[in-house]
C-alpha positions in Angstrom: -8.8 16.5 -59.0 -8.3 18.5 -62.2 -5.2 18.5 -64.3 -4.6 21.4 -66.7 -2.2 21.4 -69.7 -1.7 24.7 -71.7 -0.4 25.0 -75.2 0.0 27.6 -77.9 2.5 30.0 -76.4 5.5 31.3 -78.3 7.2 34.3 -79.9 5.1 36.7 -81.9 5.8 40.2 -83.4 3.9 43.2 -82.1 0.5 43.4 -83.7 0.4 39.7 -84.2 -2.0 37.0 -82.8 -1.7 33.8 -80.7 -4.2 31.3 -79.5 -3.7 29.6 -76.2 -5.4 26.3 -75.4 -6.0 24.5 -72.1 -7.0 20.9 -71.9 -8.6 19.8 -68.6 -8.9 16.3 -67.3 -11.1 15.3 -64.4 -14.8 15.5 -63.6 -17.4 18.3 -63.6 -15.5 20.5 -66.0 -18.6 22.2 -67.1 -19.3 23.5 -63.6 -15.9 25.2 -63.1 -15.1 28.8 -63.7 -12.2 28.8 -66.1 -9.7 31.6 -66.4 -6.4 32.7 -67.9 -3.9 34.5 -65.7 -0.5 35.9 -66.5 2.7 36.8 -64.7 5.3 39.1 -66.1 8.8 39.2 -64.6 8.8 41.2 -61.4 5.1 41.5 -61.3 2.2 39.8 -59.6 0.1 37.2 -61.3 -3.0 38.9 -62.7 -6.3 37.8 -64.1 -6.5 38.2 -67.9 -10.0 36.7 -68.6 -12.5 34.3 -67.1 -15.6 32.4 -68.2 -18.3 30.9 -66.1 -20.1 27.6 -66.7 -22.9 29.6 -68.3 -20.6 31.4 -70.7 -20.4 34.8 -68.9 -17.0 36.4 -69.5 -14.8 38.9 -67.7 -11.7 40.6 -69.0 -8.9 42.8 -67.6 -9.2 46.3 -68.9 -5.8 46.0 -70.6 -7.0 43.2 -72.9 -10.7 44.2 -73.6 -11.4 44.3 -77.3 -8.2 42.3 -78.1 -8.5 39.0 -76.3 -11.4 36.5 -76.4 -11.9 33.6 -74.0 -14.0 30.6 -74.9 -14.8 27.1 -73.7 -15.9 23.8 -75.1 -17.5 21.8 -72.3 -17.9 18.8 -74.5 -14.1 18.7 -75.1 -13.0 20.0 -71.7 -11.1 22.8 -73.2 -10.8 26.6 -72.8 -9.0 28.9 -75.2 -7.7 32.4 -75.3 -7.5 34.1 -78.6 -5.1 37.0 -78.4 -5.0 39.7 -81.1 -3.1 42.9 -81.5 -0.4 41.8 -79.1 2.1 44.2 -77.7 5.2 44.0 -75.6 3.1 44.5 -72.4 1.4 41.2 -73.1 4.7 39.3 -72.6 4.3 37.0 -69.7 3.8 33.4 -68.6 0.2 32.6 -69.1 -1.5 30.2 -66.7 -4.8 28.3 -67.1 -6.9 28.2 -64.0 -9.9 26.1 -63.0 -11.9 27.2 -60.0 -14.2 24.7 -58.5 -17.5 26.2 -57.4 -18.3 26.8 -53.8 -21.1 24.2 -54.0 -18.4 21.6 -54.6 -15.9 23.0 -52.1 -14.1 25.9 -53.7 -10.6 25.1 -54.9 -8.2 26.5 -57.5 -6.2 24.3 -60.0 -3.4 25.6 -62.1 -1.6 24.6 -65.3 2.2 24.7 -65.6 2.1 27.9 -67.7 3.1 28.7 -71.2 5.4 31.6 -72.2 4.2 34.3 -74.5 6.8 36.7 -75.8 5.9 39.7 -78.0 9.0 41.2 -79.6 10.2 42.3 -83.0 
């Protein structure tokens, strides 16, 4: 079992930055693929960025060059640095932990943190 707790959301002006953090409890954190998803009102949840146990990253085209995902396996944390934010980034952001197939694939979700980009 994995519990995820996000922090760092809030209100920011266009062009500003925010850093989201996700703290994970449980075992085998280093083996999980960690990701950030977001869901805007009236839209489906979408992948923003993910990072494998080996540090390989993947980004949505809309955030490439602006967002950076990172993880600290010693601290069981994953972060999302968001720069050059715009109104289209407004959404609830969710931390995701995906247990690898070798351990029985399963997804865990945090409760979400609101990010609002507005002047």
